[in-house]
N, C-alpha and C positions, 0 to 999 in steps of 0.2 A: 155474193158472186159478182157484184158490180165492180167493173174495172176501176172506177173512180174510188170506190171504197177501199179496194185492195191497195191502190196507190197511196191513199191517205194513211192507211195502217202502217205501211213501210216507211212513210215519211216521219211518223211519230217514232218508229223504231230507230230511224237514222238520228233523230234528236237524242234518244237515249244513248246511242253509240257515241255521239258527239260530246255528251256530258260525261263520258268515261264510266258509265254504269253497267255496260254489257261486258261479260267476261266468260271464259270457258274454263272449267275446272273439273277435277275428279272428286266427286262428292257423293255421299249416299243420298238417294232420292226415293220417293215412292215409285214403285215399279209394278206395272200390270203384267203379270205373266201371260194372261190370256191374249192381250193385245201387243205384248212385247214392246212396251213403250214407257217412258217416264211420265209421271203425272204430277200436276200441281195440286196444292192443297184443295183448291176449289173443285177438283175432279174426283174427290173422295166422298163416298157415302159410308156412314158408320152403321154396321149391323152387328147383332149379337152372334157370337161364335164360340164354340167350345175348343179350348186349347189346353195342353198339359202345363201344369205348374210344377217345377222340379227344384229340389235342393241338392247341390252337387259339391263334393269334396275335390279341391285341387291341392295336391300334396306340396308342402314347402320343400324346396331344394335343400335348405340348411335348417333342419329342425332345431339345432342348438341355438342358432342365431334368432330364430323365431321365439324360442322359449325365453331367451335372455330379455327380449322386449317386454315380457310379462313377469320377469323375475322368477322364472321356473325352469327346471331341468326336465326335458322330455326327449324321448327317442324319435317320435314321429308327430308331425303337426299337419293339419290341413286348414285351408281357408275355404269356408263354406259360402258358395254363391247361390243365388236364386234367379231363375229365369222362366219366362213363359214362352220362349222361342228356342227350344232345344236344337233346332236346325241351324242356329247361328253359332253354336259352340265350336264347330270346326274353325271358325274365324276368330276365336278368342285370342287376344294378344296381351291383355292387361286385366287387372282387377282393381277397381277404384274403391277407396275408402274416404271418409270425411276426416280431415285432420283433427277436428275438435271433438269428435265423438269418442266415447269410451267403449273399448272392445274387451271382451272376456275370452280368456283361454279356458276351455272346459272339456271335461270328459263326458261324451255323449254317445251312447250305444257302442261302447268299446273303442271309440275313436277320440283322439284329442284334436279339437277343432277350434276355430276362431269365429265369433259372432259378435255383433254389436250388443253391448250389455242390455240395452232397453228391449231387445228383441229375443233374448235368450228364452224367456218363459213361453213366448208365442211359438218359437221354432220347436222347442221341446214338446209342446202340447200336441203338435201334429202327429207325433209318433208315441205320445204318452210316455216319454222317456225320462228317466231320472237324470239329474244334472249335478256334476261336481265341478265347481269353479276352482281353477288352479292359479289364476292370476288375472290382473287387469292392466290395460295400457291405453294410451291415447292413439288415435288413428295415425298421428304424425310419427309415432314410434315404429309403425309398420311399413311406412313408405320406403321403398327400395328393396324390401325382401323379395326373393324370387320363388317361383313355384313351377311345378311340372304340369303340363296340360294333361287332362284326365285320360285322353285316348290318342293323342298325337305326340310324336317325338319333338316337342317344342317347349321352350321355357318362356315364361312371362314374368312380370314383376308387379308389385303393389304400387299404385300411384294415388295421388290425392285429387279429389274432384268435389266441387261445391254442390253439385246436383244430387249427391248421395243423400238419401233421406232415411228416416226411421219409421215411415208409414207402413211399409211391408217389406218382405224379404228378410235379409240377414244383415244389412248394413254394409255388405261387400258386393259390389256391382260388377257382374260379368261385362267386360268391355270388348266389343268387336268393332274397330274403327270403320270397317267396310259395311256395317249394317245399322248405323244409327247416327243421328246428328250429334248428340252429346258425346257418343263414343268417338266419332270422327274428330271433334274439337279437342277431346282429351288426347287422342293419339297425336294430333298435330302439335299440341303443346309439349308432348314427350318425345317428339322426333320420330314417331312410329308411323310408317307408311300404311295407309288403309289397305286391307287385304280382303278381297271379295271372291271366293271360289265358286260363286253361283253365276251360271250363264243366263242369257236373256230368256231362255225357255223355262227357267226355274229349276234346272238340274245342276248338280255339282260338276265342276270341271275335273281335270286330271291331277290337280294339286292336292286333293284330299286323299285320305286312305282309300285303298282299293274297294273296300266294302261299301263306300258311299258314292263312288264315281257313277255318274249318270242317273243318280236317284233324284226324284222330285223332292224339293225341300219339305213340303208338308208330309209326304210319305216318310221322310227321313226322321221325323220326330220320334216315332215308335222305335225305329232302328237304333237311334242314338240312346234313347232311354233304356232299351234292353242291354245295350253295350255297357252302359254305366252300372246297371244292376249287376251284370255278370262280373264286372271288374271290382265291385265293392265301392265304387265312388258315388253311388246314389244314396242319399239319406232318406228322401221321401219324394213321391210323385203322386199327383192326382189331377183329374180333369176339372176345369172350371169354366164358367160362362162369362164372357166380357164383351165390351163394345170394341169392334175391330174395323179398320179401314178397308173398304171395298172399292173397286173400280166402278165408276158410275155407268159405264157402258156395258161391261160384261157381267156386272154384279158378282164378280169373283174377288176373293181376298187378295190384297196387295202385299208386297214385301218391301223392306228397305234394302236397297242394293246400290253399291258404289259403282258409278259409271261416269264417263266424261260427258258433261252436258253444258249447255249454254244457260247463263243466269243473268238476271238483272239484280245488281247489288242494292239492298235496301239501306245499308249503312255506309256506302261509299259517298264521299262528298261530291256534289255536282261541280263541274268547272264554273258554272255561272254563279251559283249562290254560295258555293263552298259549304253546303249543308246537305245532309242525306235526305233521300226520299222519305224515310221514316220521320225525320224531324219536320220536314215540310208538310207531310200529310197530317201529323199530329197537330201542328199549328193551325192548319186550315179547319180541321174538325173542331178545334177549341173556339175559333173566332168567326169563321166565315159561313159555316153550314148550320142551318136551322133544322133540328131533328124533331119529327113528330111520330111517336111520343118522345119526350126529351131523354128518356133513359137509353134510347138508341145511341146517344153520343158516347156514353161510357162503354157500351158494348163494342162500338167501333174502335174506340181508343184502346180497349183491351186487345183487340185483334191486331191493331197496328203495333202495339208494344211488343207482341210476342212473335210476329210472323218472321220466318226465315227468309233468306234470299229467294227470289222468285225463279224457279226452274221453268224456262220457256221453251226448251227443245222437246220435240216429240219424234219418236221413231215411226212415222206413219206418212202416208202419201196424200192425205187430204189436209186442208187448211193452208195458210200461207207459209212458205218456206222461210227459214232464216238464211238470208242471201250471203252465205260465207263461201269462200273459194279456197282451194289449196293450190300452191304452185308445184313445180316438179319436185321440189325438195320437201314438200309436205307442210310448208309454212302457210298459216291461215291468213287470208286477206279478208278483213271486215272493217271498212272505214265508213265514215259518214258519206263520203263521195260515192263509194261503190254501192252502198245501200240505196242512195237516192237515184243512182243510175238504173238500178233494177226497178225501183218504184216507178220511174218514168216508162220503162218497158211494160210494166204491169198495167199502167194507166192506158196504154195504147192497145195491148194485146191480151191482157188478163194474166193470171198467175200460171196458167198452163204453159206459158212460154218458158218457165223455169225447167220444165221437163222436155220441152221440144226444141229449144234453141241452144246451140253450142255455147260454152262459157265465154269464149272469145267474142262472140257476137253480142252476148248479153252485156259485156263490159265495154263494148266499142264506144 
């Protein structure tokens, strides 16, 4: 709460702005429903939680084309996905496969469906179902095929993504660019805008089917599951326990939600060094920092290698504000000079001036 400290904090922020590292973007972030605010990775606590694990059929729009990829003639084909977040299915826009994996076309419980070959036995075992393999193909052969959403009048397509693995699931990844970082980047690469039908209070907006509007996302899990059972698109579902991110203040589960936020880019080159924060931090931890015990160095380097852009905005009235302004046309003003001007005000009057002083006076 020290005025000097608040001024110093904004002065550092002004340096980040000056180096071209601060930007505003529409991206999926960890979101606390209880506190209605974005969260950084450091504000997450992981606790065990029970969630549904479901295997779902998405029907191919052109079964003949899908069959040809496998060298087979079929009247109907589905692409089977696996997810532990049924509530994100309304935002499904794509299904991702790995171009180098082998996929099998098989008859399973009366349906002809597609699963990664290495996972066929595992997926069949959850229902103790007999399997008849009708053909095999590489993931690259499936890219571009289209499918119908399981319960929304919308079509999607099969795309390629390197993060698809054979560790669990079906080898076909449900992709909702508005609800996950990998999904978002895949959508970006495919020219697909992120779609997030979830409001800040954790309920669905008016863009979803009527039976989901206004429903809380976690309550929606069972509703979506029952809908899939009734329509015949559900292959299997069960509950399982796993580690899940929670808000460190409310101790409630968080969600990934696409909203417009402020970020510090970790891979953007600074104007001064022409190198990214990630590169600079990795160099310092390799040479300039002594770790006790020494294995802490590798742990820190692992964190630096994998961390995403830093989401710095919070939808709350405590803490230091991001001193951004909008003019009459809605254009955002955030420059090193404007931030340093506000830092100077905070040094004299404290950060409450942000809420008590008109914008024109703050910038004077």
